[in-house]
N, C-alpha and C positions, 0 to 999 in steps of 0.2 A: 406442547405435548412431549413428554419424555420418551425416548427410545432406548431402553436399557439393553436392548439386544444388539446394539451396533457400537462400533468403536471407530476412531479415525483411521485406524489401519485398514479398515474395510472388513475385518473379520466379524462374523456373526456369532454371538454368544448364546442366544436363545431364539432359534428360528421360529417364525410364526407362519402359519398357513391359513389363508383366508380365501373365501370364495369371491369376495368383492374388493374392489380397490378403495382404500380410504381417501378422504379428502386430503389435499396437500396441507402440510403443516404450516402454521403461521410463520412469517418472517420474524415477528417480534411479539411481545406481549400486547394485550389489548389496551393497556394504559399508556402506551407510547404516544399515541395521537393526542389524547387529552392533556398529557403532560407537556407536549410540545406547544400546543395551543395556549395553555395556561402560562407557560414561560414567555411566549411571545406577547401575550396580553400584558403580563406584569412588566416585561422589559420596556414597553412603550408607554402604557397608560400611566403608571405610577411616576416615572421620571418626568414625563411631560407635565402632568398635573402639579407635581411638587415644584419643579423649576419655574413654571409659569406663575404659580401663586407667590413664590418667594421673590421673584423679580418684578412682580407687578404687571405682567403681560395681560392683554385683554382676552376675555373668554377662555380661561384656562381649562374648564371642564369640556367645553365644546372642542377645543383644539386637541385635548387628550383623546376624546372619542374619535375624532376624524383621523388622527394619526394612527390610532390603534386599528381602526377599520381598514385603512390603507395598507398597513403592515400585514394584516391577516390576508388581505386580498392579494398582495404581491406574493406572499408565501404560498397561498393556495393556488395561484396561477402557475407557479412552478412545481406544484404537486409535492410540496415539502411534507405534507401530512399524510401521504399515502402510506398505508401499512407496509407495503412491500419495499419502501424506501427508508423509512425511519430506522435508524440504527445501522444502516448498511455502510455509512461513511461517517467520518468525523464532522463533516458539515461546516468547517470553519470558513472555507472559501465561498461556499454557497451562501452563508449568512452575510458575508461582506458584499457579495454580488447583489443579493436582495436588498440590502441596506442602501446601496448606491441607487438602485431603482426607486426605493422609497423616497430618498432625498429629491430625485428628479420629479417624482409624482407630486410631492408636497410643494415643491417650488412652482410647478405648473398651477396647482390649485391656489397658491398664494397670489400668483399673477392674475388669475381669473377673478378671484373674490376680493382682492385688495386687502387681505388680512395683514394687520400691522404690527405683529410681534417682531422683536429684535432677532436678527439672523443668528447672533451669537448665542442667545438664549435657546433658540430652536436647535442649534447644533449641539449644545450641551445636553439638552433634554433628550435628544435622539441617540446620543452616543452609546447608552447602555444596550440599545436594541440588538446590535450584532453580537455583543458580548454574551447577553443572556441566551440568544438563540444558539450561538456556537458552543457555549458551555453545556447547554441541554443536549445538543446533538452529540457532543463528545461523551456525555454521561450515558446516553442511550446506546451509543456505539460500544462503549466499554461493557455495558450490561449484556448486550446481545452477543458480544464476543465471548464473555464468560459463559453464557448459556451454551454456545456452540462448542466450547471446550468440553462441556458435559454431554455433547451430542443432542442438545435440545434445539428447537427451532431450526431444524435442518430438513433437507429434501432427500428422500431415499432414492438413490440413483441406481438403475440397472444399466450396465455398460455392455454394448454389443459391438463385436469386432474381432479381428484376428488377435491371437494371444499376445504377441509382442506389442501391438498397438494398444491393447487394453491395459497391459502392464504399465506402459508409459503414462497413460491418462490417469489410471487409478493411483499411481505413485505420486503424481503431481497433486491430485486432490487430497491425498492423505498427508502431504507435506504441509498443508496449511489448515488452520483451524478457525480462520476468521471468515469463512465463506459458508454457504448453505448446503453444499453438495457433499454427500457421504455415499460412497459406493457400497451397496449391500449385496451385490452379486454381479455375475457376468455371464453372458451367453457368447460362446466362442464360435469362430468360423475358421476352418482350416486346421492343419496339424499344429501341435505344440501345446505347452502347458503354462499355466500362470505361475509367477514367482512373487507376486505382490501381496499375497495373503487373502485376496478377495475370493470368495467361494464360487467356483464354476457351477452354474445351474443348468447347463445344457450345452449342446454343440449343434449348430445348424449344419445340415448336410450340404455337400457340394451340389452345384446345379447340373442338370442334364440338359445340354443345349442341342444335342444332335437327335433327341427323342429316341435314342436307341435303347431297347429293353435289355440289351446285353450287359449293361452296366448297372447292377441292382443297387449299388450304394449311392447312386446319384438320384436326385429328385428334380421334378420340374420347377421352373421359375415361379416365384410367387407364393410359395408355401411356407415362408419363414415366420409369418405373423403369429400363427398359433403357438409356436414354440417360445417366441419372445413374450407374448402375452401371458402364457402359463407361468413362465419364470417370474414375471412382474407380479402376478397375483400371489405366487408362493412367498415372495419376500415383501409383500405389501409396498412395492415400489410405486412412487408417484411421478417419476420422471425416467424416461428412457433416453440414454445418451448413445448415439450411434457414432462409431469411429470408422469413417470410410477407409478403404484400402483396396488392394488388388482384387480381393474376393468380395468386397462389399462396395459396390459402386454402380453407377448407371441405372439401368432399369430395376435391378434388384434392390438398390437403396431406395429408389422411388416407391416401389410397391411396399416395402417394409415401412416407410414413412406413412403411407396410406393406412396400413393395418393398425399401426400404433395410434394414429390420430383419430381414426374412426372409432377406436375403443374408448376414447375420452382421456387417454393418458397424455401427459405433457411430453413433448419431444424436443430434443436439441441435437445438433450435429457438430462434432468437433472438427475444426478446420485444419488442425495440424500445425497451425501457426502459433508459436510460443514467444514469450518475452517481447511482445509488441503491444504498446499501450493502445487503448481503445480509440483515442483521439487520432491515431495515425491510420486507422482502418476505415474505409468506406466500402459499401456494397453497391455493385452495379449489375444489372441484368442485361446480358448480351446474348442474343440468339438462344434464349432459353437457359443460359448458363448464369449462375450467380457467381460473380467474380469479386474477390477481395482486392481492392486497391490499397497498397501500403505506401504511405508517403515516407521519404527518406528522413533519417534523423536530422534535426536542425544543426548544421555545422557553420553556417554563416548567415548574414542578413540582419534585418532589424532586430529580431528577438535576441540574437547574440550580442549585438551592440548595446541594446538596452540592459541586458543582464550585466555586462561588464561595467557600464556607467553606474548602474544602481548599486552594484556590489562595492565599487570603490567609494561612492558617496556615503553609503551606510557604514562602511568600515571606518572611514575618516571621522564621521560623527560619533561612532562608538569609541574610537580612541580618545576623542575629546571628553566624552561623557564619563568614560571609565578611567581617566587619568589618575584621580585620587586612589582608586582601587589598585591600579597597576603599580603606583608608587609604594603602597603598603605591602603588596605582594613581593615586590623587589627587595624591600627592606627585610621582610620575613625570610626570604631565601638567603640573603646575606648573613643574617644572624643565626640561621639554623645550622649551616655547615659551611665549611671553607670551599672556595671555588667561585667561579663567575656566576653572576645572577642569571644571565641568559645563556642558553645552549644553542649553538648553531650546528646545523647538520645539512649535508647535501641531499636533496631529494630530486626526483624526476617529475617534471611537470608536463604541461600541454605539449603534445607531439614529441615527447622525449627530451625536452629541453631541461637541463639541470638548473636548479636554483638553490639558494641558501634559505632554509626554513628556520624560523626563530621560535623558541619556546622558553618558558621559565625552567631553569635547571631543576630536575627532580631526582638526579642520581649523583653519586659521588664523582669527583673529578676524573678518576681513572677508570670510569665505567667501561669504555671501549676496550681498554687493554685487558680487562678482566673477562670480557665476553667469551674468548675461546675456552676458558676453563669452565664455562657454564653451558656449553653446547649440549652436553649430555642431559641437562635438565630442560632443554627447549621442548615445550609442549606442542610445537608445530614443526617437528623435524622433517616431516614428509612434504612440507610446503616451503615457499620462500620466506615465510614469516619467522621471526624470532620472538617468542613470548614466553614469559615465566610468570605464573600467578603471584608467587611470593619471591620476587627478584631481590636478592640480598643487596644489590647495588642501589636500590631506591632509598632515599633519605626519609626521615620521619615526616617532614613537611611535604616532601615529594609525593608520598602515598596519598595524602589528603588532596593535594593539588590535582593528582591524576583522577581521583574518584570524583571530584567536582568539575574536572576538565578546565580549571582555571589556568593550568599550565599552557593551554593552547592560545590564550588571549594575545600574546605577542604576534601571532600569525595574522592579526588584523593588518599589520604592516605589510605582510606579503600580499594581502588582498588589495591594499591601496596601490602597491607597486604593479599589480596586474599579474603576479606570478601564481596567485591562487584566487579562488572564488569563495563566496560565503558558503555555497552548497556545491558539493561535488564528491568524486571518489576520494578515498584516502590517498595522500601523496606517498608513493613508494620510495624505497631506498634503491640506489643503483644496483646493488647485488641482488635485490629481489627482481628488478626488471630484467637483469641478465638471465634469469631462469624462467621468464615468462614464455608462455606458448603464444602462437598467433592470436588465439582467442583472447587471452588475458591482456594482450597489448592494446586491445580496443578500449581499455580503461583510460588510456592516454589520449583518446580523441577529444576529451574535454578537460578543462582546467581542474586540478584537484581542489578539494573544498575544505574549509574550516570545519564544516559538519556535513553530514550526508546520510544516505539510507543506512550505511553500515553503522554509523554512530547511534542512530535512533532505533535500531533493530536488535541491539544486544551487544554490539562492539566485540570485545575479545571472547565473548561466549559463543560467537558464531564460528563455524568451521571455515576453512579457507575457501572451499567451494561455495558456501553460502555467501560469504563476503564478496567473492568475485561475481556471483550471479546478481547481487544487489548493485554492484558498481556498473556492471554491463547494462542492467536494466535502466539505470540512471543515464548512462552515456548515450543510450539509444532513444530514450523516451522523455528526456527532461523537458519541463515547461516552466515558465515563470511562476504560474500558480502552484505547481508542484514544489518549487523552491520555497514558497511561502509556507506550504504545509510542513515541509521538513524543518524549517526554522521554528515553527510553532511546536513541533514534536520534540525538538532538541531541548527545550526548556524542561519538559517532563523527564527526558532521558538524563539530563544533568542532575536534576533533583534526586532521582532514584539511584543514580550511580551504578546502575546495572551494567555488568560486563567491563567496568573500568579497572584496569590494573597495569 
């Protein structure tokens, strides 16, 4: 359903007043589930049938049917076809996870039934399954994201809280367009005014706790629900987001929750905890309190060792596989302009340790000496970065190398040496680190990466604050599966060339 009266900034262009609350909008189109099921069926049935027939395996049709039914059962068990989940994520890691379970399930059936097909043929036949499922999930995610850019398939959110807290929440919601929440109004509590552009729809009065009639502007506890529900009906909101604070907590928050839920409206409460990944948070109930337990960021232990070993092994294999390409690029750099093939630069790595970073040279040899004359053209003068979109020092080949990120390939040597990781924050220069605040220094708590969230989210098109936020989010919340997701997204970022200069 299209909502032409709202925008991601939270402003309302054509208010609607209605006497009843509409049904919550769908998360995605109705064809998402049939499409996902059809892709899963096609990704298993057709390859198994074809491979088994071509290689002369027994009972190809029966094996194709059994494999397809098992694949659909595994996917259904994990609720991959639920309308509220389809399109909400890229689904690559979920597809691989389900595929591994499928292999285990089929191996168990093979042991029980004595099915005699070749293991190599079965592995080849089942290989397309996660690819088809992952590609479909990415396509649905892209389609849903585009719809939400147009304010479709969203939830109309009424935010309730103190003005400063409401501004913080609505600003964060408006900063992203890949989620379902759009603030269409706010009900305020306490003094102050909004600056985020969300229309204020009312203000809850302060509570009268001493039951004194001498204070006429205060009202008894428990009379907030009618004001919130009236505002929700006025803007056709289907979700009420409560932001607890000094004036909205305890018994008042509890009674307001009752009023909203009794009306049939969906309700959620903002915890105030930001930039903490979901996997680090668990909920516990103690003495009637709901407590959020936050696990510390992984800084040592088996996951970190596994990441280091895997990164070095994959980087070494990549160097061997890409050796012909590296040789051709080196020759091209040599023929394009005078100067060395490789460019060496001191960068700051894990815990502030300096190291020498390697890249294919993309600039003229005297680029560093010419930098002071270009300071006035720096597009990030208010930050530690030095970036010019059309830097005159970049060579003809260098501009293409930067757009395709091929100039970064020699950093695979840095990964093998343990100075960098495959995925991590951008490795900063010493003069950048000298200007870091204590918050920005947290980027150095993990090894810098050949690629990372910064590279797959827009690269140089991002502001300094956006880049730092991404790096901090990675440093505090990284996981091995998250690294795989970033590596998969890197391919798309390199092909598009967005933000590379």
